[in-house]
Every structure is written in C-alpha cells, then in structure tokens.
C-alpha positions as CSV (number, residue, x, y, z in Angstrom):
1,P,-68.3,1.5,-32.5
2,T,-65.6,-1.1,-33.0
3,Q,-66.6,-4.7,-32.4
4,F,-64.9,-4.4,-29.0
5,L,-67.1,-1.4,-28.0
6,Q,-70.3,-3.1,-29.3
7,D,-69.5,-6.2,-27.2
8,A,-68.8,-4.0,-24.1
9,Y,-72.2,-2.3,-24.6
10,E,-74.0,-5.7,-24.9
11,I,-72.2,-7.2,-21.9
12,N,-73.3,-4.1,-19.8
13,G,-76.9,-4.5,-20.9
14,I,-77.1,-1.7,-23.4
15,S,-79.3,-3.0,-26.2
16,V,-79.9,-0.1,-28.5
17,P,-79.4,-0.8,-32.2
18,L,-75.8,-0.2,-33.3
19,K,-74.2,0.0,-36.7
20,K,-70.5,0.0,-37.1
21,I,-69.3,2.9,-39.2
22,W,-65.6,3.2,-39.5
23,F,-63.9,6.5,-39.0
24,G,-62.7,8.1,-42.2
25,V,-59.4,9.8,-42.2
26,D,-58.5,12.7,-44.5
27,I,-54.8,12.3,-44.9
28,D,-52.2,12.0,-47.8
29,R,-52.1,8.3,-48.7
30,T,-49.1,8.5,-50.9
31,P,-47.0,5.3,-50.5
32,K,-43.7,5.7,-48.7
33,P,-40.6,5.9,-50.9
34,V,-38.3,2.9,-50.9
35,R,-35.9,3.5,-48.0
36,N,-32.1,3.3,-48.4
37,R,-31.0,0.0,-46.8
38,R,-28.3,1.9,-44.8
39,R,-30.9,4.4,-43.4
40,R,-31.4,4.0,-39.7
41,P,-35.0,3.0,-39.1
42,V,-37.3,5.5,-37.3
43,V,-39.6,4.1,-34.7
44,G,-42.3,6.5,-33.5
45,F,-44.9,7.1,-30.8
46,I,-47.6,9.8,-31.1
47,G,-50.0,10.4,-28.3
48,Q,-50.4,11.2,-24.6
49,I,-47.2,10.7,-22.7
50,A,-48.8,9.0,-19.7
51,P,-48.5,5.6,-17.9
52,H,-51.7,4.2,-19.3
53,K,-50.4,4.8,-22.9
54,G,-47.3,2.6,-22.2
55,T,-44.6,5.0,-23.3
56,D,-42.3,3.5,-20.7
57,L,-42.9,0.0,-22.2
58,L,-41.7,1.3,-25.5
59,L,-38.6,2.8,-24.1
60,K,-37.7,-0.3,-22.1
61,A,-38.1,-2.4,-25.3
62,F,-36.1,0.1,-27.3
63,Q,-33.2,-0.1,-24.8
64,R,-32.8,-3.8,-25.9
65,L,-32.0,-2.9,-29.4
66,P,-28.3,-2.7,-30.3
67,R,-27.1,0.9,-29.9
68,N,-27.9,3.1,-33.0
69,A,-29.8,0.2,-34.7
70,A,-32.8,2.6,-34.8
71,E,-34.0,6.0,-33.8
72,L,-37.1,6.5,-31.5
73,R,-39.1,9.7,-31.9
74,I,-41.7,10.4,-29.2
75,Y,-44.4,13.0,-30.0
76,G,-46.7,14.3,-27.3
77,S,-46.8,16.9,-24.6
78,E,-44.0,16.6,-22.1
79,H,-45.9,18.6,-19.5
80,Q,-48.9,16.2,-18.8
81,D,-47.1,14.2,-16.0
82,P,-43.7,15.7,-15.0
83,G,-42.8,12.8,-12.7
84,Y,-43.5,10.2,-15.5
85,M,-41.6,12.4,-18.0
86,K,-38.6,12.4,-15.7
87,T,-38.7,8.5,-15.6
88,L,-38.9,8.4,-19.4
89,M,-36.0,10.8,-19.8
90,S,-33.9,8.5,-17.6
91,L,-34.9,5.5,-19.6
92,A,-34.0,7.3,-22.9
93,E,-30.5,8.4,-21.6
94,G,-27.8,7.1,-23.8
95,H,-30.1,5.9,-26.6
96,A,-31.1,7.4,-29.9
97,V,-34.4,8.8,-28.5
98,S,-35.8,12.2,-29.2
99,F,-38.8,13.8,-27.4
100,M,-40.3,15.8,-30.2
101,G,-43.1,17.6,-28.4
102,T,-46.4,18.2,-30.2
103,F,-47.2,19.3,-33.7
104,P,-50.2,20.8,-35.6
105,T,-52.6,18.2,-36.9
106,E,-51.9,19.2,-40.5
107,K,-48.4,17.9,-40.0
108,L,-49.5,14.4,-39.2
109,A,-48.9,12.9,-42.6
110,E,-45.4,14.5,-42.7
111,V,-44.5,13.1,-39.3
112,L,-45.8,9.6,-40.2
113,H,-44.0,9.8,-43.6
114,E,-40.7,9.9,-41.7
115,M,-41.6,6.8,-39.6
116,D,-40.8,3.2,-40.5
117,L,-42.9,1.9,-37.6
118,L,-45.5,3.5,-35.3
119,V,-45.8,1.8,-31.8
120,I,-49.0,2.1,-29.8
121,P,-48.1,0.3,-26.5
122,S,-51.3,1.1,-24.6
123,R,-52.0,-0.6,-21.3
124,W,-55.7,0.3,-21.4
125,Y,-58.5,-0.2,-23.8
126,E,-58.6,1.8,-27.0
127,N,-61.5,2.2,-29.5
128,S,-60.1,2.8,-33.0
129,P,-57.5,5.4,-32.1
130,L,-57.2,8.0,-34.9
131,V,-53.4,7.8,-34.8
132,L,-53.7,4.1,-35.7
133,L,-56.1,4.7,-38.5
134,N,-53.9,7.5,-39.9
135,A,-50.8,5.4,-39.6
136,L,-52.4,2.6,-41.6
137,A,-53.8,5.1,-44.2
138,T,-50.2,6.5,-44.7
139,H,-48.7,3.0,-45.2
140,T,-46.9,3.2,-41.9
141,P,-46.7,-0.3,-40.3
142,V,-47.8,-0.5,-36.6
143,L,-46.8,-2.4,-33.6
144,I,-49.7,-2.4,-31.1
145,S,-50.7,-3.9,-27.8
146,N,-53.1,-6.8,-28.0
147,V,-56.0,-4.5,-27.0
148,P,-59.5,-5.0,-28.4
149,G,-60.5,-1.9,-30.3
150,M,-57.1,-1.8,-32.0
151,T,-56.4,-5.4,-33.0
152,E,-59.4,-5.5,-35.4
153,F,-57.6,-3.1,-37.7
154,V,-54.3,-4.9,-37.9
155,D,-53.6,-7.8,-40.2
156,A,-50.5,-9.2,-38.4
157,G,-47.6,-9.5,-40.8
158,C,-49.3,-7.4,-43.4
159,N,-49.8,-3.9,-42.0
160,G,-48.4,-4.4,-38.5
161,Y,-47.8,-6.6,-35.5
162,V,-49.5,-7.2,-32.2
163,F,-47.7,-7.9,-28.8
164,D,-49.1,-8.9,-25.4
165,R,-50.3,-5.9,-23.6
166,G,-47.8,-4.7,-21.0
167,N,-45.3,-7.3,-21.9
168,V,-41.9,-5.8,-22.8
169,D,-40.5,-9.2,-23.5
170,D,-43.1,-9.7,-26.3
C-alpha cells in the first residue's frame, strides 16, 4: 500500500504486518524530445470520465486559459455517464478540447509521449493510480489533486505540481 493506505488501515484498527512495495510499470521510459517553443502545449487526462474523477474541474480550469494557448485531450469512455458527458461537452464548447475515447493499453506510452502535462483532478482518494506512475515513468509532468495516495509520488516543481482538491481557482 501507499503510506496513505497503510495509515487508513491502522486508523480503522487493521493491524496486520504491512510492507510497502511500489508498483512497477513496464513502459518505454525514453525521455521526451525537446519541444518546439511555438508548439501548442498538450494537456491530457486519462481515466474514468466521471464526477469523482474531477474531469469537470479540469475543463473549468482549462476555460480560463487564453484561447488556443494549449490543447486539452481527454481520454476515457464517453458512455459511462451520459448526463455528465453532456455537461463536459458543454464546458468544452469553443475551446481546444478533444474527447479522444479509449485506447489499447499498449498505446499508453505513445499517448503520454504526446502530452506536455497530465492532469489528475480527482475529488476522491486514490491509491497510487497506474496512470500517475506511468506518466512519471515517461517523463510526463503531472498536475494532481492534493489527495493522499498520489501526493507521495510527486516532488512539487520537479516532476509535477499539486493543487487543492476540488479547487478550480488553485
């Protein structure tokens, strides 16, 4: 478990011996090429498109950027929550946002290679999400919610940044 999960077990009276063993990820770790300064940055989201994952928070924050300052690519099933998806499509209207659908796992390195920043805006607790570990392994900086279970992997200003959970202004 992460330290977060170990602490949760202990708080809830589970006292079995635990050893933290980090997930390994098998992915191409080739550094990203130097980007052309005129290239429009690509911000990405990979995961469940659902309220607890905070996709709407990302879209609301993305709306605040100057038009065409960046491109947002959202990967995930568009069919999980049709009502929520309709809200997201409305938030994306008029902005450089693409809903990319899903992709085979073996394409993950390729998808991350194109991103300049991966955002994980979760509203709920996470425990070492594999998309975070894969992003870091592929030299993709991350912007994550201040959620235990994720923050212990991010060295703010080095491999990513942390913002207050649920706070679009942050």
